[in-house]
All heavy atoms as TSV, in Angstrom:
chain	resi	resn	atom	element	x	y	z
A	1	MET	N	N	17.303	13.079	-14.435
A	1	MET	CA	C	16.911	14.264	-13.595
A	1	MET	C	C	16.137	13.687	-12.331
A	1	MET	O	O	15.228	12.902	-12.494
A	1	MET	CB	C	15.996	15.167	-14.383
A	1	MET	CG	C	15.486	16.382	-13.626
A	1	MET	SD	S	14.592	17.450	-14.766
A	1	MET	CE	C	13.069	17.535	-13.897
A	2	ILE	N	N	16.511	14.233	-11.219
A	2	ILE	CA	C	15.819	13.786	-9.943
A	2	ILE	C	C	14.806	14.839	-9.612
A	2	ILE	O	O	15.108	16.077	-9.575
A	2	ILE	CB	C	16.868	13.733	-8.822
A	2	ILE	CG1	C	17.866	12.605	-9.102
A	2	ILE	CG2	C	16.150	13.422	-7.501
A	2	ILE	CD1	C	19.041	12.500	-8.174
A	3	VAL	N	N	13.555	14.329	-9.425
A	3	VAL	CA	C	12.415	15.286	-8.999
A	3	VAL	C	C	12.080	15.035	-7.592
A	3	VAL	O	O	11.865	13.893	-7.195
A	3	VAL	CB	C	11.259	15.063	-9.945
A	3	VAL	CG1	C	10.076	15.912	-9.496
A	3	VAL	CG2	C	11.544	15.268	-11.370
A	4	ARG	N	N	12.163	16.087	-6.849
A	4	ARG	CA	C	11.803	15.965	-5.431
A	4	ARG	C	C	10.343	15.576	-5.339
A	4	ARG	O	O	9.547	15.747	-6.232
A	4	ARG	CB	C	12.056	17.268	-4.689
A	4	ARG	CG	C	13.536	17.659	-4.668
A	4	ARG	CD	C	13.724	18.944	-3.836
A	4	ARG	NE	N	12.859	20.050	-4.455
A	4	ARG	CZ	C	12.937	21.254	-4.010
A	4	ARG	NH1	N	13.565	21.547	-2.931
A	4	ARG	NH2	N	12.195	22.181	-4.658
A	5	ARG	N	N	10.020	15.057	-4.154
A	5	ARG	CA	C	8.585	14.662	-3.949
A	5	ARG	C	C	7.648	15.788	-4.024
A	5	ARG	O	O	6.559	15.650	-4.528
A	5	ARG	CB	C	8.457	13.958	-2.586
A	5	ARG	CG	C	7.239	13.130	-2.510
A	5	ARG	CD	C	7.025	12.566	-1.118
A	5	ARG	NE	N	6.103	13.386	-0.468
A	5	ARG	CZ	C	6.150	13.811	0.786
A	5	ARG	NH1	N	7.105	13.493	1.566
A	5	ARG	NH2	N	5.229	14.644	1.271
A	6	THR	N	N	7.951	16.973	-3.586
A	6	THR	CA	C	7.194	18.160	-3.679
A	6	THR	C	C	7.902	19.248	-4.362
A	6	THR	O	O	9.109	19.330	-4.279
A	6	THR	CB	C	6.737	18.563	-2.316
A	6	THR	OG1	O	7.890	18.833	-1.500
A	6	THR	CG2	C	5.890	17.553	-1.547
A	7	ILE	N	N	7.193	20.062	-4.998
A	7	ILE	CA	C	7.735	21.227	-5.773
A	7	ILE	C	C	7.187	22.520	-5.184
A	7	ILE	O	O	6.030	22.694	-5.038
A	7	ILE	CB	C	7.475	21.097	-7.258
A	7	ILE	CG1	C	8.245	19.924	-7.905
A	7	ILE	CG2	C	7.912	22.418	-7.994
A	7	ILE	CD1	C	7.470	18.602	-7.761
A	8	LEU	N	N	7.994	23.375	-4.819
A	8	LEU	CA	C	7.562	24.685	-4.218
A	8	LEU	C	C	6.868	25.505	-5.250
A	8	LEU	O	O	7.379	25.718	-6.399
A	8	LEU	CB	C	8.798	25.434	-3.639
A	8	LEU	CG	C	8.480	26.770	-2.961
A	8	LEU	CD1	C	7.636	26.538	-1.702
A	8	LEU	CD2	C	9.825	27.438	-2.523
A	9	LYS	N	N	5.702	25.922	-4.984
A	9	LYS	CA	C	4.808	26.627	-5.979
A	9	LYS	C	C	5.501	27.933	-6.477
A	9	LYS	O	O	5.410	28.311	-7.628
A	9	LYS	CB	C	3.475	26.993	-5.320
A	9	LYS	CG	C	2.590	25.878	-5.150
A	9	LYS	CD	C	1.286	26.264	-4.499
A	9	LYS	CE	C	0.425	25.132	-4.180
A	9	LYS	NZ	N	-0.869	25.484	-3.572
A	10	GLN	N	N	6.231	28.630	-5.538
A	10	GLN	CA	C	6.897	29.792	-5.971
A	10	GLN	C	C	7.980	29.559	-7.056
A	10	GLN	O	O	8.186	30.350	-7.949
A	10	GLN	CB	C	7.473	30.548	-4.801
A	10	GLN	CG	C	6.416	31.159	-3.868
A	10	GLN	CD	C	7.025	31.834	-2.662
A	10	GLN	OE1	O	8.194	31.623	-2.366
A	10	GLN	NE2	N	6.124	32.569	-1.941
A	11	ASP	N	N	8.735	28.465	-6.846
A	11	ASP	CA	C	9.718	28.151	-7.950
A	11	ASP	C	C	9.051	27.769	-9.251
A	11	ASP	O	O	9.541	28.220	-10.315
A	11	ASP	CB	C	10.488	26.908	-7.470
A	11	ASP	CG	C	11.416	27.180	-6.251
A	11	ASP	OD1	O	11.683	28.399	-5.990
A	11	ASP	OD2	O	11.809	26.286	-5.582
A	12	LEU	N	N	7.936	27.160	-9.178
A	12	LEU	CA	C	7.169	26.842	-10.385
A	12	LEU	C	C	6.679	28.036	-11.117
A	12	LEU	O	O	6.832	28.182	-12.346
A	12	LEU	CB	C	6.005	25.903	-10.036
A	12	LEU	CG	C	5.041	25.494	-11.172
A	12	LEU	CD1	C	5.802	24.668	-12.258
A	12	LEU	CD2	C	3.899	24.773	-10.639
A	13	VAL	N	N	6.066	28.930	-10.414
A	13	VAL	CA	C	5.470	30.129	-11.065
A	13	VAL	C	C	6.517	31.094	-11.673
A	13	VAL	O	O	6.330	31.737	-12.658
A	13	VAL	CB	C	4.476	30.912	-10.117
A	13	VAL	CG1	C	3.287	30.060	-9.785
A	13	VAL	CG2	C	5.136	31.518	-8.934
A	14	LYS	N	N	7.688	31.115	-11.020
A	14	LYS	CA	C	8.754	31.883	-11.587
A	14	LYS	C	C	9.112	31.432	-13.029
A	14	LYS	O	O	9.428	32.200	-13.955
A	14	LYS	CB	C	10.051	31.791	-10.734
A	14	LYS	CG	C	9.922	32.534	-9.481
A	14	LYS	CD	C	11.263	32.384	-8.656
A	14	LYS	CE	C	11.130	32.824	-7.255
A	14	LYS	NZ	N	12.392	32.536	-6.420
A	15	LYS	N	N	8.978	30.145	-13.264
A	15	LYS	CA	C	9.355	29.557	-14.596
A	15	LYS	C	C	8.222	29.619	-15.524
A	15	LYS	O	O	8.318	29.827	-16.723
A	15	LYS	CB	C	9.830	28.161	-14.384
A	15	LYS	CG	C	11.154	28.099	-13.678
A	15	LYS	CD	C	11.589	26.690	-13.333
A	15	LYS	CE	C	12.884	26.753	-12.542
A	15	LYS	NZ	N	13.245	25.535	-11.840
A	16	LEU	N	N	6.981	29.469	-14.991
A	16	LEU	CA	C	5.747	29.501	-15.879
A	16	LEU	C	C	5.400	30.891	-16.340
A	16	LEU	O	O	4.939	31.109	-17.416
A	16	LEU	CB	C	4.567	28.857	-15.112
A	16	LEU	CG	C	4.510	27.344	-14.935
A	16	LEU	CD1	C	3.318	27.013	-14.112
A	16	LEU	CD2	C	4.553	26.694	-16.258
A	17	TYR	N	N	5.627	31.945	-15.475
A	17	TYR	CA	C	5.323	33.295	-15.813
A	17	TYR	C	C	6.549	34.199	-15.604
A	17	TYR	O	O	6.533	34.993	-14.651
A	17	TYR	CB	C	4.181	33.751	-14.907
A	17	TYR	CG	C	2.965	32.831	-14.925
A	17	TYR	CD1	C	2.708	31.928	-13.927
A	17	TYR	CD2	C	2.125	32.948	-15.983
A	17	TYR	CE1	C	1.564	31.113	-14.003
A	17	TYR	CE2	C	0.972	32.140	-16.128
A	17	TYR	CZ	C	0.688	31.199	-15.124
A	17	TYR	OH	O	-0.434	30.400	-15.166
A	18	PRO	N	N	7.531	34.015	-16.415
A	18	PRO	CA	C	8.743	34.823	-16.265
A	18	PRO	C	C	8.496	36.332	-16.417
A	18	PRO	O	O	9.347	37.141	-15.943
A	18	PRO	CB	C	9.704	34.254	-17.328
A	18	PRO	CG	C	8.799	33.754	-18.396
A	18	PRO	CD	C	7.557	33.223	-17.651
A	19	ASP	N	N	7.470	36.764	-17.071
A	19	ASP	CA	C	7.232	38.205	-17.338
A	19	ASP	C	C	6.492	38.890	-16.205
A	19	ASP	O	O	6.298	40.132	-16.308
A	19	ASP	CB	C	6.463	38.417	-18.709
A	19	ASP	CG	C	7.274	37.940	-19.855
A	19	ASP	OD1	O	8.511	37.927	-19.764
A	19	ASP	OD2	O	6.600	37.581	-20.867
A	20	SER	N	N	6.099	38.107	-15.198
A	20	SER	CA	C	5.380	38.693	-14.063
A	20	SER	C	C	6.202	39.642	-13.215
A	20	SER	O	O	7.446	39.454	-13.188
A	20	SER	CB	C	4.905	37.623	-13.071
A	20	SER	OG	O	3.904	36.829	-13.681
A	21	VAL	N	N	5.572	40.706	-12.744
A	21	VAL	CA	C	6.231	41.704	-11.956
A	21	VAL	C	C	6.823	41.122	-10.706
A	21	VAL	O	O	7.921	41.495	-10.300
A	21	VAL	CB	C	5.269	42.872	-11.609
A	21	VAL	CG1	C	5.934	43.868	-10.759
A	21	VAL	CG2	C	4.724	43.459	-12.924
A	22	SER	N	N	6.127	40.231	-10.069
A	22	SER	CA	C	6.571	39.630	-8.799
A	22	SER	C	C	6.048	38.235	-8.692
A	22	SER	O	O	5.264	37.702	-9.460
A	22	SER	CB	C	6.053	40.432	-7.611
A	22	SER	OG	O	4.607	40.260	-7.515
A	23	VAL	N	N	6.582	37.521	-7.698
A	23	VAL	CA	C	6.150	36.096	-7.423
A	23	VAL	C	C	4.743	36.118	-7.051
A	23	VAL	O	O	3.946	35.228	-7.486
A	23	VAL	CB	C	6.976	35.516	-6.314
A	23	VAL	CG1	C	6.449	34.077	-5.971
A	23	VAL	CG2	C	8.471	35.358	-6.794
A	24	ASP	N	N	4.289	37.113	-6.240
A	24	ASP	CA	C	2.826	37.159	-5.878
A	24	ASP	C	C	1.888	37.333	-7.050
A	24	ASP	O	O	0.839	36.647	-7.146
A	24	ASP	CB	C	2.596	38.319	-4.928
A	24	ASP	CG	C	3.228	38.114	-3.545
A	24	ASP	OD1	O	3.441	36.938	-3.175
A	24	ASP	OD2	O	3.561	39.120	-2.939
A	25	ALA	N	N	2.244	38.130	-8.085
A	25	ALA	CA	C	1.459	38.284	-9.236
A	25	ALA	C	C	1.492	37.060	-10.028
A	25	ALA	O	O	0.406	36.639	-10.573
A	25	ALA	CB	C	2.066	39.410	-10.057
A	26	ALA	N	N	2.562	36.358	-10.140
A	26	ALA	CA	C	2.606	35.043	-10.874
A	26	ALA	C	C	1.821	33.981	-10.128
A	26	ALA	O	O	1.073	33.201	-10.809
A	26	ALA	CB	C	4.068	34.615	-10.943
A	27	MET	N	N	1.790	33.968	-8.853
A	27	MET	CA	C	0.915	33.033	-8.052
A	27	MET	C	C	-0.528	33.377	-8.304
A	27	MET	O	O	-1.296	32.379	-8.468
A	27	MET	CB	C	1.185	33.092	-6.522
A	27	MET	CG	C	2.497	32.498	-6.132
A	27	MET	SD	S	2.559	30.729	-6.306
A	27	MET	CE	C	1.335	30.206	-5.157
A	28	GLN	N	N	-0.914	34.565	-8.355
A	28	GLN	CA	C	-2.309	34.937	-8.591
A	28	GLN	C	C	-2.709	34.534	-10.031
A	28	GLN	O	O	-3.877	34.017	-10.279
A	28	GLN	CB	C	-2.532	36.483	-8.460
A	28	GLN	CG	C	-2.496	36.928	-6.995
A	28	GLN	CD	C	-2.536	38.466	-6.879
A	28	GLN	OE1	O	-2.499	39.147	-7.846
A	28	GLN	NE2	N	-2.689	38.880	-5.666
A	29	GLN	N	N	-1.837	34.649	-10.974
A	29	GLN	CA	C	-2.053	34.250	-12.322
A	29	GLN	C	C	-2.285	32.737	-12.413
A	29	GLN	O	O	-3.216	32.251	-13.070
A	29	GLN	CB	C	-0.972	34.664	-13.275
A	29	GLN	CG	C	-1.270	34.375	-14.745
A	29	GLN	CD	C	-2.434	35.068	-15.279
A	29	GLN	OE1	O	-2.679	36.239	-14.992
A	29	GLN	NE2	N	-3.217	34.350	-16.100
A	30	LEU	N	N	-1.442	31.974	-11.720
A	30	LEU	CA	C	-1.566	30.508	-11.692
A	30	LEU	C	C	-2.925	30.139	-11.079
A	30	LEU	O	O	-3.636	29.260	-11.604
A	30	LEU	CB	C	-0.472	29.851	-10.987
A	30	LEU	CG	C	-0.522	28.382	-10.731
A	30	LEU	CD1	C	-0.426	27.655	-12.140
A	30	LEU	CD2	C	0.598	27.893	-9.870
A	31	ARG	N	N	-3.276	30.752	-10.030
A	31	ARG	CA	C	-4.605	30.474	-9.351
A	31	ARG	C	C	-5.772	30.774	-10.279
A	31	ARG	O	O	-6.680	30.043	-10.393
A	31	ARG	CB	C	-4.782	31.298	-8.053
A	31	ARG	CG	C	-3.962	30.755	-6.989
A	31	ARG	CD	C	-4.191	31.552	-5.623
A	31	ARG	NE	N	-3.049	31.544	-4.766
A	31	ARG	CZ	C	-2.241	32.535	-4.514
A	31	ARG	NH1	N	-2.519	33.709	-5.024
A	31	ARG	NH2	N	-1.256	32.423	-3.689
A	32	ARG	N	N	-5.677	31.932	-11.026
A	32	ARG	CA	C	-6.662	32.270	-12.005
A	32	ARG	C	C	-6.821	31.245	-13.106
A	32	ARG	O	O	-7.926	30.854	-13.491
A	32	ARG	CB	C	-6.409	33.628	-12.568
A	32	ARG	CG	C	-6.999	34.805	-11.772
A	32	ARG	CD	C	-6.892	36.115	-12.507
A	32	ARG	NE	N	-5.884	36.849	-11.704
A	32	ARG	CZ	C	-4.869	37.498	-12.054
A	32	ARG	NH1	N	-4.527	37.572	-13.272
A	32	ARG	NH2	N	-4.139	38.118	-11.187
A	33	ASP	N	N	-5.615	30.836	-13.585
A	33	ASP	CA	C	-5.688	29.886	-14.655
A	33	ASP	C	C	-6.280	28.494	-14.214
A	33	ASP	O	O	-7.038	27.910	-14.966
A	33	ASP	CB	C	-4.214	29.612	-15.191
A	33	ASP	CG	C	-3.638	30.837	-15.910
A	33	ASP	OD1	O	-4.404	31.695	-16.279
A	33	ASP	OD2	O	-2.420	30.777	-16.134
A	34	ILE	N	N	-5.991	28.134	-13.022
A	34	ILE	CA	C	-6.576	26.864	-12.454
A	34	ILE	C	C	-8.038	27.060	-12.258
A	34	ILE	O	O	-8.862	26.132	-12.534
A	34	ILE	CB	C	-5.826	26.461	-11.161
A	34	ILE	CG1	C	-4.404	25.997	-11.497
A	34	ILE	CG2	C	-6.554	25.377	-10.456
A	34	ILE	CD1	C	-3.520	25.730	-10.344
A	35	GLU	N	N	-8.525	28.194	-11.731
A	35	GLU	CA	C	-9.812	28.500	-11.498
A	35	GLU	C	C	-10.695	28.420	-12.837
A	35	GLU	O	O	-11.854	28.079	-12.835
A	35	GLU	CB	C	-10.105	29.773	-10.820
A	35	GLU	CG	C	-9.717	29.745	-9.342
A	35	GLU	CD	C	-10.671	28.944	-8.532
A	35	GLU	OE1	O	-11.827	28.815	-8.722
A	35	GLU	OE2	O	-10.110	28.321	-7.502
A	36	LEU	N	N	-10.093	28.883	-13.960
A	36	LEU	CA	C	-10.839	28.923	-15.180
A	36	LEU	C	C	-11.124	27.534	-15.758
A	36	LEU	O	O	-11.879	27.411	-16.661
A	36	LEU	CB	C	-9.918	29.752	-16.205
A	36	LEU	CG	C	-9.888	31.241	-15.943
A	36	LEU	CD1	C	-8.970	31.998	-16.906
A	36	LEU	CD2	C	-11.331	31.857	-16.091
A	37	CYS	N	N	-10.389	26.551	-15.337
A	37	CYS	CA	C	-10.532	25.210	-15.803
A	37	CYS	C	C	-10.949	24.302	-14.621
A	37	CYS	O	O	-10.152	23.736	-13.959
A	37	CYS	CB	C	-9.222	24.738	-16.412
A	37	CYS	SG	S	-9.338	23.132	-17.194
A	38	PRO	N	N	-12.294	24.109	-14.464
A	38	PRO	CA	C	-12.716	23.297	-13.362
A	38	PRO	C	C	-12.255	21.882	-13.438
A	38	PRO	O	O	-12.067	21.292	-12.369
A	38	PRO	CB	C	-14.288	23.387	-13.413
A	38	PRO	CG	C	-14.625	24.526	-14.320
A	38	PRO	CD	C	-13.372	24.727	-15.189
A	39	LYS	N	N	-12.123	21.367	-14.629
A	39	LYS	CA	C	-11.676	19.965	-14.757
A	39	LYS	C	C	-10.234	19.830	-14.194
A	39	LYS	O	O	-9.968	18.951	-13.439
A	39	LYS	CB	C	-11.734	19.568	-16.251
A	39	LYS	CG	C	-11.364	18.143	-16.447
A	39	LYS	CD	C	-11.520	17.836	-17.915
A	39	LYS	CE	C	-11.091	16.359	-18.201
A	39	LYS	NZ	N	-11.149	16.033	-19.636
A	40	LEU	N	N	-9.368	20.814	-14.490
A	40	LEU	CA	C	-7.998	20.787	-14.057
A	40	LEU	C	C	-7.983	20.909	-12.483
A	40	LEU	O	O	-7.277	20.226	-11.822
A	40	LEU	CB	C	-7.181	21.899	-14.635
A	40	LEU	CG	C	-5.779	22.027	-14.130
A	40	LEU	CD1	C	-4.951	20.796	-14.396
A	40	LEU	CD2	C	-5.033	23.260	-14.737
A	41	LYS	N	N	-8.766	21.787	-11.978
A	41	LYS	CA	C	-8.896	22.006	-10.499
A	41	LYS	C	C	-9.275	20.725	-9.809
A	41	LYS	O	O	-8.731	20.326	-8.806
A	41	LYS	CB	C	-9.855	23.087	-10.258
A	41	LYS	CG	C	-10.012	23.444	-8.804
A	41	LYS	CD	C	-10.926	24.617	-8.607
A	41	LYS	CE	C	-11.001	24.980	-7.148
A	41	LYS	NZ	N	-11.932	26.135	-6.934
A	42	GLU	N	N	-10.219	20.044	-10.370
A	42	GLU	CA	C	-10.756	18.777	-9.768
A	42	GLU	C	C	-9.667	17.642	-9.841
A	42	GLU	O	O	-9.382	16.943	-8.913
A	42	GLU	CB	C	-11.955	18.288	-10.533
A	42	GLU	CG	C	-12.573	17.026	-9.947
A	42	GLU	CD	C	-13.806	16.618	-10.716
A	42	GLU	OE1	O	-14.530	17.441	-11.256
A	42	GLU	OE2	O	-14.075	15.362	-10.775
A	43	GLN	N	N	-8.997	17.646	-10.946
A	43	GLN	CA	C	-7.842	16.576	-11.175
A	43	GLN	C	C	-6.734	16.882	-10.149
A	43	GLN	O	O	-6.142	15.981	-9.565
A	43	GLN	CB	C	-7.269	16.622	-12.532
A	43	GLN	CG	C	-8.184	16.040	-13.586
A	43	GLN	CD	C	-7.674	16.162	-14.966
A	43	GLN	OE1	O	-6.892	17.101	-15.287
A	43	GLN	NE2	N	-8.153	15.331	-15.909
A	44	ILE	N	N	-6.440	18.097	-9.977
A	44	ILE	CA	C	-5.318	18.483	-8.969
A	44	ILE	C	C	-5.814	18.087	-7.529
A	44	ILE	O	O	-5.002	17.550	-6.853
A	44	ILE	CB	C	-4.991	19.957	-9.065
A	44	ILE	CG1	C	-4.272	20.294	-10.369
A	44	ILE	CG2	C	-4.172	20.426	-7.863
A	44	ILE	CD1	C	-4.087	21.766	-10.613
A	45	ALA	N	N	-7.023	18.357	-7.220
A	45	ALA	CA	C	-7.536	18.021	-5.933
A	45	ALA	C	C	-7.588	16.455	-5.702
A	45	ALA	O	O	-7.312	15.995	-4.543
A	45	ALA	CB	C	-8.963	18.583	-5.738
A	46	ASN	N	N	-7.799	15.745	-6.759
A	46	ASN	CA	C	-7.947	14.253	-6.649
A	46	ASN	C	C	-6.595	13.543	-6.578
A	46	ASN	O	O	-6.559	12.373	-6.205
A	46	ASN	CB	C	-8.687	13.701	-7.872
A	46	ASN	CG	C	-10.177	14.034	-7.774
A	46	ASN	OD1	O	-10.699	14.349	-6.744
A	46	ASN	ND2	N	-10.819	14.053	-8.981
A	47	THR	N	N	-5.490	14.262	-6.866
A	47	THR	CA	C	-4.181	13.617	-6.805
A	47	THR	C	C	-3.621	13.597	-5.465
A	47	THR	O	O	-2.565	13.000	-5.219
A	47	THR	CB	C	-3.117	14.335	-7.778
A	47	THR	OG1	O	-3.078	15.696	-7.406
A	47	THR	CG2	C	-3.560	14.155	-9.219
A	48	GLY	N	N	-4.249	14.184	-4.478
A	48	GLY	CA	C	-3.786	14.090	-3.099
A	48	GLY	C	C	-3.483	15.493	-2.545
A	48	GLY	O	O	-3.274	16.439	-3.221
A	49	GLN	N	N	-3.495	15.497	-1.183
A	49	GLN	CA	C	-3.178	16.717	-0.573
A	49	GLN	C	C	-1.725	16.824	-0.203
A	49	GLN	O	O	-1.013	15.848	-0.014
A	49	GLN	CB	C	-3.893	16.745	0.866
A	49	GLN	CG	C	-5.444	16.846	0.697
A	49	GLN	CD	C	-5.865	18.224	0.156
A	49	GLN	OE1	O	-5.611	18.531	-1.024
A	49	GLN	NE2	N	-6.483	18.956	0.998
A	50	THR	N	N	-1.219	18.046	-0.356
A	50	THR	CA	C	0.183	18.353	0.034
A	50	THR	C	C	0.152	19.562	1.027
A	50	THR	O	O	-0.867	20.099	1.179
A	50	THR	CB	C	1.037	18.644	-1.246
A	50	THR	OG1	O	0.502	19.720	-1.866
A	50	THR	CG2	C	1.136	17.468	-2.144
A	51	LYS	N	N	1.321	19.916	1.414
A	51	LYS	CA	C	1.406	21.142	2.218
A	51	LYS	C	C	0.914	22.278	1.341
A	51	LYS	O	O	0.935	22.256	0.120
A	51	LYS	CB	C	2.824	21.356	2.649
A	51	LYS	CG	C	3.380	20.314	3.632
A	51	LYS	CD	C	4.813	20.727	4.048
A	51	LYS	CE	C	5.343	19.657	4.950
A	51	LYS	NZ	N	6.752	19.949	5.297
A	52	ARG	N	N	0.524	23.365	1.995
A	52	ARG	CA	C	-0.137	24.499	1.277
A	52	ARG	C	C	0.725	25.126	0.134
A	52	ARG	O	O	0.230	25.445	-0.878
A	52	ARG	CB	C	-0.420	25.565	2.383
A	52	ARG	CG	C	-1.123	26.697	1.760
A	52	ARG	CD	C	-1.538	27.746	2.796
A	52	ARG	NE	N	-2.221	28.873	2.165
A	52	ARG	CZ	C	-2.568	29.897	2.740
A	52	ARG	NH1	N	-2.475	29.941	4.068
A	52	ARG	NH2	N	-3.180	30.889	2.131
A	53	HIS	N	N	2.012	25.163	0.350
A	53	HIS	CA	C	2.810	25.818	-0.607
A	53	HIS	C	C	3.603	24.920	-1.578
A	53	HIS	O	O	4.538	25.326	-2.213
A	53	HIS	CB	C	3.758	26.741	0.078
A	53	HIS	CG	C	3.250	27.848	0.884
A	53	HIS	ND1	N	2.473	28.850	0.420
A	53	HIS	CD2	C	3.005	27.929	2.258
A	53	HIS	CE1	C	1.983	29.622	1.381
A	53	HIS	NE2	N	2.324	29.081	2.513
A	54	TYR	N	N	3.106	23.714	-1.686
A	54	TYR	CA	C	3.801	22.709	-2.488
A	54	TYR	C	C	2.878	21.925	-3.395
A	54	TYR	O	O	1.634	21.846	-3.127
A	54	TYR	CB	C	4.518	21.695	-1.625
A	54	TYR	CG	C	5.689	22.257	-0.873
A	54	TYR	CD1	C	5.547	22.864	0.380
A	54	TYR	CD2	C	6.978	22.206	-1.392
A	54	TYR	CE1	C	6.549	23.419	1.069
A	54	TYR	CE2	C	7.987	22.703	-0.679
A	54	TYR	CZ	C	7.829	23.313	0.562
A	54	TYR	OH	O	8.959	23.909	1.226
A	55	TYR	N	N	3.337	21.485	-4.519
A	55	TYR	CA	C	2.683	20.521	-5.374
A	55	TYR	C	C	3.459	19.201	-5.353
A	55	TYR	O	O	4.676	19.173	-5.265
A	55	TYR	CB	C	2.619	20.947	-6.752
A	55	TYR	CG	C	1.692	22.105	-7.080
A	55	TYR	CD1	C	2.099	23.293	-7.633
A	55	TYR	CD2	C	0.416	21.988	-6.781
A	55	TYR	CE1	C	1.227	24.331	-7.910
A	55	TYR	CE2	C	-0.508	23.030	-6.993
A	55	TYR	CZ	C	-0.029	24.146	-7.580
A	55	TYR	OH	O	-0.921	25.186	-7.860
A	56	ASN	N	N	2.714	18.093	-5.516
A	56	ASN	CA	C	3.391	16.834	-5.664
A	56	ASN	C	C	3.673	16.588	-7.111
A	56	ASN	O	O	3.271	17.298	-7.992
A	56	ASN	CB	C	2.683	15.650	-5.007
A	56	ASN	CG	C	1.331	15.373	-5.591
A	56	ASN	OD1	O	1.102	15.656	-6.820
A	56	ASN	ND2	N	0.470	14.805	-4.802
A	57	LYS	N	N	4.394	15.601	-7.520
A	57	LYS	CA	C	4.830	15.312	-8.897
A	57	LYS	C	C	3.591	15.141	-9.775
A	57	LYS	O	O	3.540	15.683	-10.945
A	57	LYS	CB	C	5.704	14.088	-8.953
A	57	LYS	CG	C	6.243	13.867	-10.341
A	57	LYS	CD	C	7.159	12.609	-10.311
A	57	LYS	CE	C	7.632	12.279	-11.682
A	57	LYS	NZ	N	8.497	11.125	-11.683
A	58	GLN	N	N	2.580	14.456	-9.373
A	58	GLN	CA	C	1.386	14.295	-10.165
A	58	GLN	C	C	0.637	15.553	-10.408
A	58	GLN	O	O	0.252	15.804	-11.575
A	58	GLN	CB	C	0.458	13.252	-9.535
A	58	GLN	CG	C	1.105	11.940	-9.425
A	58	GLN	CD	C	0.465	11.075	-8.300
A	58	GLN	OE1	O	-0.163	11.639	-7.384
A	58	GLN	NE2	N	0.595	9.846	-8.424
A	59	GLN	N	N	0.596	16.441	-9.473
A	59	GLN	CA	C	-0.087	17.713	-9.640
A	59	GLN	C	C	0.709	18.598	-10.590
A	59	GLN	O	O	0.223	19.299	-11.466
A	59	GLN	CB	C	-0.156	18.422	-8.310
A	59	GLN	CG	C	-1.199	17.734	-7.357
A	59	GLN	CD	C	-1.162	18.245	-5.984
A	59	GLN	OE1	O	-0.143	18.683	-5.436
A	59	GLN	NE2	N	-2.315	18.260	-5.230
A	60	LEU	N	N	2.061	18.568	-10.488
A	60	LEU	CA	C	2.900	19.336	-11.368
A	60	LEU	C	C	2.708	18.904	-12.821
A	60	LEU	O	O	2.620	19.702	-13.687
A	60	LEU	CB	C	4.380	19.103	-10.920
A	60	LEU	CG	C	5.399	19.837	-11.827
A	60	LEU	CD1	C	5.173	21.308	-11.760
A	60	LEU	CD2	C	6.778	19.357	-11.478
A	61	LEU	N	N	2.599	17.559	-13.045
A	61	LEU	CA	C	2.485	17.133	-14.408
A	61	LEU	C	C	1.117	17.536	-15.000
A	61	LEU	O	O	1.000	17.839	-16.193
A	61	LEU	CB	C	2.611	15.574	-14.387
A	61	LEU	CG	C	4.041	15.059	-14.096
A	61	LEU	CD1	C	4.047	13.560	-14.007
A	61	LEU	CD2	C	5.056	15.495	-15.154
A	62	LEU	N	N	0.086	17.595	-14.180
A	62	LEU	CA	C	-1.205	18.035	-14.660
A	62	LEU	C	C	-1.117	19.508	-15.050
A	62	LEU	O	O	-1.678	19.874	-16.068
A	62	LEU	CB	C	-2.256	17.898	-13.515
A	62	LEU	CG	C	-2.733	16.503	-13.283
A	62	LEU	CD1	C	-3.652	16.469	-12.031
A	62	LEU	CD2	C	-3.551	15.855	-14.487
A	63	ILE	N	N	-0.459	20.368	-14.321
A	63	ILE	CA	C	-0.394	21.828	-14.551
A	63	ILE	C	C	0.375	22.067	-15.826
A	63	ILE	O	O	0.100	22.870	-16.708
A	63	ILE	CB	C	0.263	22.562	-13.413
A	63	ILE	CG1	C	-0.717	22.542	-12.184
A	63	ILE	CG2	C	0.571	23.971	-13.795
A	63	ILE	CD1	C	-0.179	22.999	-10.931
A	64	LEU	N	N	1.462	21.259	-16.006
A	64	LEU	CA	C	2.329	21.518	-17.129
A	64	LEU	C	C	1.667	20.865	-18.436
A	64	LEU	O	O	1.797	21.378	-19.412
A	64	LEU	CB	C	3.730	20.855	-16.905
A	64	LEU	CG	C	4.575	21.508	-15.787
A	64	LEU	CD1	C	5.889	20.801	-15.556
A	64	LEU	CD2	C	4.783	22.947	-16.056
């Protein structure tokens, strides 16, 4: 399986929260989940900066 360098957040939340009413609601849920875990938030920040709407492979692995 080939993983692109960056993963679009909207594609990710569609798969993580399939019962969400919309992509925006799923994005808000992901943000809430990350905010609830300060350690995860710090780890994501430490893996490097990406464009606003993307995660890199290391950030994706932390979330999953």
